[in-house]
C-alpha positions in Angstrom: 0.0 0.0 0.0 1.4 3.4 -1.0 1.6 6.1 1.7 -1.2 8.1 0.0 -3.5 5.1 0.0 -2.7 4.4 3.7 -3.4 7.9 4.7 -6.7 7.9 2.8 -7.6 4.7 4.6 -6.8 6.4 7.9 -9.1 9.4 7.2 -11.9 7.1 6.0 -11.8 5.0 9.1 -11.6 8.1 11.4 -14.7 9.5 9.8 -16.5 6.2 9.9 -15.6 5.2 13.5 -15.1 8.6 15.1 -11.5 8.0 15.9 -8.4 6.0 15.1 -5.8 4.4 17.3 -2.1 4.2 16.5 -1.7 0.6 17.8 -4.7 -0.7 15.9 -3.6 1.0 12.6 -0.1 -0.2 13.0 -1.2 -3.8 13.4 -3.9 -3.6 10.6 -1.7 -1.8 8.1 1.5 -3.7 8.9 3.6 -0.6 9.5 5.4 0.7 12.6 3.7 3.0 15.1 6.2 5.7 14.1 5.0 5.5 10.5 1.4 5.9 11.7 2.3 8.8 13.9 3.9 10.6 10.9 0.8 9.9 8.8 -1.4 11.4 11.6 0.8 14.5 11.8 0.7 15.0 8.1 -3.1 14.6 8.0 -3.4 17.1 10.9 -1.3 19.6 9.0 -3.7 19.1 6.0 -6.6 19.9 8.3 -8.3 16.5 8.1 -7.6 15.0 11.6 -6.8 16.3 15.0 -4.2 14.4 17.1 -5.3 13.1 20.5 -3.5 10.9 23.0 -3.0 7.5 21.3 -4.5 8.4 18.0 -6.6 11.0 16.2 -10.2 12.1 15.5 -11.7 13.7 12.4 -12.0 17.5 12.5 -15.7 17.2 11.9 -16.1 15.9 15.4 -14.8 19.2 16.7 -17.2 21.2 14.6 -14.3 22.2 12.3 -14.7 22.5 8.5 -11.7 21.5 6.4 -10.5 24.2 4.1 -11.1 23.9 0.4 -7.4 23.2 -0.3 -7.4 20.3 2.2 -10.5 18.7 0.6 -9.0 19.2 -2.8 -6.1 16.9 -1.8 -8.1 13.8 -0.9 -10.1 11.3 -3.0 -8.9 12.8 -6.2 -9.7 9.8 -8.4 -13.2 9.4 -6.9 -14.0 13.0 -7.4 -12.8 12.9 -11.0 -15.1 9.9 -11.7 -18.1 11.7 -10.0 -17.5 14.8 -12.2 -17.3 12.7 -15.4 -20.6 11.0 -14.5 -22.1 14.4 -13.9 -21.5 15.4 -17.5 -24.5 13.2 -18.4 -26.7 15.5 -16.4 -25.8 18.6 -18.4 -28.4 20.1 -20.7 -27.5 20.4 -24.4 -28.1 24.1 -24.0 -29.6 26.2 -21.3 -28.5 27.1 -17.8 -26.8 25.4 -14.8 -25.9 26.3 -11.3 -22.6 25.2 -9.8 -22.2 25.1 -6.0 -18.8 25.7 -4.4 -16.9 22.6 -3.4 -14.0 20.3 -4.2 -16.1 17.8 -6.2 -18.0 20.5 -8.2 -14.6 22.1 -8.9 -13.7 18.9 -10.8 -16.8 19.4 -13.0 -15.8 23.0 -13.6 -12.5 21.7 -15.1 -14.2 19.3 -17.6 -17.3 21.3 -18.7 -17.5 20.6 -22.5 -16.4 23.3 -25.0 -19.1 22.5 -27.5 -22.2 23.5 -25.6 -23.6 27.0 -25.2 -24.4 27.2 -21.5 -25.2 29.9 -19.0 -23.4 29.1 -15.7 -24.3 30.6 -12.4 -21.9 29.9 -9.5 -21.1 31.2 -6.1 -17.6 29.7 -6.2 -14.9 32.4 -6.6 -12.3 30.0 -8.1 -15.0 28.4 -10.3 -16.1 31.8 -11.8 -12.5 32.8 -12.5 -11.8 29.5 -14.2 -14.8 29.6 -16.4 -14.9 33.4 -17.2 -12.6 33.1 -20.3 -14.5 30.2 -21.9 -16.1 31.6 -25.1 -18.9 29.0 -25.1 -20.1 30.0 -21.6 -22.0 32.9 -20.2 -20.8 33.1 -16.6 -22.9 34.8 -13.9 -21.2 35.2 -10.6 -23.4 34.9 -7.6 -21.7 37.4 -5.4 -21.8 38.2 -1.7 -19.5 37.7 1.3 -16.7 35.4 0.5 -16.1 32.6 3.1 -12.3 32.2 3.3 -12.6 28.5 4.2 -14.5 27.5 1.1 -14.2 30.5 -1.2 -18.0 30.5 -1.6 -20.2 33.6 -1.7 -22.9 33.7 0.9 -25.4 36.0 2.8 -28.1 38.4 1.4 -26.5 39.4 -1.9 -26.1 35.7 -2.9 -29.6 34.8 -1.7 -31.2 37.7 -3.6 -29.4 36.7 -6.8 -30.6 33.1 -6.5 -34.2 34.2 -5.7 -34.3 35.9 -9.0 -32.9 33.0 -11.0 -34.3 29.7 -12.3 -31.9 27.2 -14.0 -32.3 23.8 -15.7 -29.9 21.9 -13.4 -28.2 22.7 -10.1 -25.1 20.8 -9.2 -24.9 20.9 -5.4 -22.3 19.8 -2.9 -22.7 18.7 0.7 -20.6 17.9 3.8 -23.0 15.3 5.1 -25.8 13.0 3.8 -28.0 10.6 5.8 -31.4 9.1 5.5 -32.4 10.4 8.9 -31.3 14.1 8.5 -30.9 14.6 4.7 -28.2 17.0 3.6 -26.2 19.0 6.1 -23.2 21.4 6.3 -21.4 23.0 9.2 -22.1 26.7 8.2 -25.5 28.3 8.5 -24.8 30.9 5.7 -23.7 28.2 3.3 -26.7 26.1 4.2 -29.0 29.0 3.3 -27.3 29.4 -0.1 -27.5 25.7 -0.9 -31.2 25.6 0.0 -31.8 28.6 -2.3 -29.9 26.8 -5.1 -32.2 23.8 -4.9 -35.3 26.1 -5.0 -33.8 27.9 -8.0 -33.5 24.8 -10.2 -35.8 22.6 -12.2 -33.6 19.6 -11.3 -31.0 19.1 -8.6 -27.9 16.8 -8.9 -26.0 16.1 -5.7 -22.2 15.4 -6.1 -20.6 13.8 -3.0 -18.1 11.1 -2.3 -18.7 8.2 0.0 -17.1 9.8 3.0 -20.1 12.2 3.2 -22.5 9.2 3.9 -23.9 8.9 7.4 -22.1 12.1 8.4 -24.3 14.8 10.0 -23.4 18.5 10.5 -25.0 21.4 12.3 -27.2 22.9 9.5 -29.8 21.0 7.5 -30.5 22.4 4.0 -32.5 19.7 2.2 -34.3 16.4 2.5 -33.3 13.5 0.2 -36.6 13.8 -1.6 -35.6 17.2 -2.9 -32.7 15.7 -4.8 -33.3 14.2 -8.3 -29.9 12.5 -8.8 -27.1 11.6 -6.3 -23.8 10.9 -8.0 -21.2 9.3 -5.7 -18.4 6.8 -6.0 -18.2 3.0 -5.6 -17.1 3.3 -2.0 -20.9 3.6 -1.2 -22.3 0.2 -0.2 -25.1 -1.0 -2.5 -27.4 -1.5 0.4 -27.0 2.1 1.5 -27.4 3.3 -2.1 -30.7 1.4 -2.3 -31.9 2.9 1.0 -31.1 6.4 -0.3 -32.9 5.7 -3.5 -36.0 4.5 -1.6 -36.2 8.1 -0.2 -36.2 9.8 -3.6 -33.0 10.4 -5.6 -31.6 8.1 -8.3 -28.2 7.0 -7.2 -25.3 6.8 -9.6 -22.1 5.0 -8.3 -19.3 6.2 -10.6 
């Protein structure tokens, strides 16, 4: 197992179990305790885990929200597959809404050059990336920029969305569960995501498997409000079927 694979395994287990222990990881992954401690220190510097005595816990347990750069650095292959699958949800022409996030950012990178689309986005990096594309009309949903996610929020963003109606909204989330629907740590971002869903004819959720069964402070949608949920093959088929029974079509890319 390569170091990157081992570190991703550590993060996945921490999010799933709520914590990881150095001794258990050392035994299960057949490496020394010192190697595991170096991994945990690296993951803490990336803002994904917080070191505690004997192990580490995911930052989500502390109410922290990983910065965009930290989220960009993990599950790269899975996010690329999700973005490619999302291309099938694009209209031939018309308008789309792109939420801020590390997975939606992958979709920004591969939007086709042969379709005339109007793109609304509250993502500062996304708007800058798309602005020079001759086949796209880019409308920036402005407002207060959150430094952690580089997403625009608050009244200006909400007012822009209230006056808009697009064919498809591609939305991101920090957590998804059957019990509590879609959740995110920040109240302002939750309000914008809710407004995005209300501003779209169809809503497509893009989220990797680590978001499953993870609940955060602010709810912004029920599963029944989502038309399609695109995720990766790390999602168990049984869980995918349970989610589908509550409304959205599930695509495992």
